C-alpha positions in Angstrom: -59.8 -48.9 3.8 -63.2 -47.6 4.6 -64.9 -44.2 4.5 -65.0 -42.5 7.9 -68.4 -40.8 8.6 -67.7 -39.6 12.1 -67.6 -35.8 12.2 -65.5 -35.6 15.3 -62.8 -37.8 13.8 -62.9 -35.9 10.5 -62.2 -32.6 12.3 -58.9 -33.9 13.8 -55.8 -32.1 12.5 -53.6 -33.8 9.9 -49.8 -33.8 10.0 -47.4 -33.2 7.1 -45.8 -36.2 5.6 -42.6 -37.0 3.7 -43.0 -37.0 -0.1 -42.1 -40.7 -0.3 -44.7 -41.7 2.3 -47.2 -39.3 0.8 -46.8 -40.6 -2.7 -47.0 -44.2 -1.5 -50.2 -43.5 0.5 -51.6 -41.3 -2.3 -51.4 -44.2 -4.8 -53.4 -46.4 -2.3 -55.9 -43.6 -1.9 -56.3 -43.2 -5.6 -56.8 -46.9 -6.1 -59.4 -46.9 -3.3 -61.2 -44.0 -5.1 -61.2 -45.9 -8.4 -62.6 -49.0 -6.7 -65.3 -47.0 -4.9 -66.4 -45.4 -8.2 -66.5 -48.8 -9.9 -68.6 -50.3 -7.1 -71.0 -47.4 -6.6 -74.0 -47.2 -8.8 -75.1 -43.8 -7.4 -72.1 -41.7 -6.8 -68.9 -40.9 -8.6 -66.4 -39.2 -6.4 -63.8 -36.9 -7.9 -61.6 -36.6 -4.8 -60.8 -38.0 -1.5 -58.6 -37.0 1.5 -56.6 -39.2 3.8 -58.6 -38.3 6.9 -61.7 -39.7 5.2 -60.1 -43.2 5.5 -58.8 -42.6 9.0 -55.2 -41.5 8.1 -54.3 -38.1 9.7 -51.8 -37.0 7.1 -51.9 -34.2 4.6 -52.5 -36.3 1.4 -55.4 -36.1 -0.9 -56.4 -37.0 -4.4 -58.3 -34.8 -6.9 -59.3 -36.7 -10.0 -55.9 -38.3 -10.9 -53.7 -35.8 -9.1 -52.1 -37.0 -5.8 -51.3 -34.1 -3.6 -48.8 -34.3 -0.8 -48.8 -31.5 1.7 -50.9 -29.2 -0.5 -51.3 -25.5 0.0 -53.6 -23.2 -1.8 -51.3 -20.2 -2.6 -53.6 -18.1 -4.7 -57.3 -17.7 -5.5 -59.2 -16.2 -8.4 -60.8 -12.8 -7.8 -64.3 -14.3 -8.0 -66.2 -17.2 -6.7 -69.1 -19.5 -7.5 -71.8 -21.4 -5.7 -72.3 -25.1 -6.3 -74.0 -28.0 -4.9 -71.5 -30.2 -3.0 -71.6 -33.6 -1.5 -69.0 -35.7 0.4 -68.2 -39.4 0.6 -68.2 -39.1 4.4 -71.8 -37.7 4.4 -73.6 -39.7 1.7 -76.9 -38.2 0.3 -76.2 -34.9 2.0 -75.8 -32.0 -0.4 -75.4 -28.3 0.4 -74.9 -25.1 -1.7 -71.3 -24.0 -1.0 -69.4 -20.9 -2.1 -65.9 -21.6 -3.5 -63.3 -19.8 -5.5 -63.6 -20.5 -9.2 -59.9 -20.9 -9.6 -57.1 -21.9 -7.2 -53.3 -22.4 -7.6 -52.0 -25.3 -5.5 -48.4 -26.0 -4.4 -47.5 -29.5 -3.3 -44.3 -31.0 -2.0 -44.5 -33.8 -4.7 -44.9 -31.4 -7.7 -42.1 -29.5 -9.4 -44.5 -26.6 -10.2 -47.6 -24.9 -8.9 -50.8 -26.2 -10.6 -53.8 -24.1 -11.3 -57.3 -25.7 -11.1 -60.4 -24.1 -12.6 -64.1 -24.8 -12.3 -65.1 -28.2 -10.9 -61.5 -29.3 -10.2 -60.9 -26.0 -8.3 -64.0 -26.8 -6.2 -62.9 -30.3 -5.5 -59.3 -29.2 -4.6 -60.7 -26.8 -2.1 -63.0 -29.4 -0.6 -60.2 -32.0 -0.2 -57.7 -29.5 1.2 -60.3 -28.4 3.6 -60.5 -32.0 4.9 -56.8 -31.9 5.7 -57.5 -28.8 7.8 -60.4 -30.4 9.7 -62.9 -28.2 7.8 -66.0 -29.8 6.4 -68.0 -28.6 3.4 -71.0 -27.6 5.4 -68.8 -25.3 7.4 -68.6 -23.3 4.2 -72.3 -22.9 3.7 -73.5 -19.3 3.6 -75.1 -18.2 6.9 -78.2 -16.9 5.2 -78.6 -20.3 3.5 -78.0 -22.1 6.8 -80.8 -20.1 8.4 -83.2 -20.8 5.6 -82.5 -24.5 5.9 -83.1 -24.4 9.7 -79.5 -24.8 10.8 
């Protein structure tokens, strides 16, 4: 596996996958994330999505959670701004607005899981990848204008 850095390819739509196939690929993706973090002296990734390694299926990993066909089903009533980066765009960081808490339903989980704080931000970032949305798409327009976008 290798990290895809091509924006056009990262915007391609992903397809749902069976739980069996998703869990199997999710384990490989999780292992790849751990290996990346051991090898990298500069970045520690908390999540990764299948399209970031060229697989157009709806599977992602957030910390040690494998998500198969994830859907955000509810959001907190307030959000936060944070500095985000992405394995596909190394050394590029942008201030992004995200919900502070999200509840996620996945085909491979028996119950909905709620993520708060950093893990909520990471879950939204990785699920966005599955939709072909990149983190800099979420940058506030006023911020974009001040940065010369």
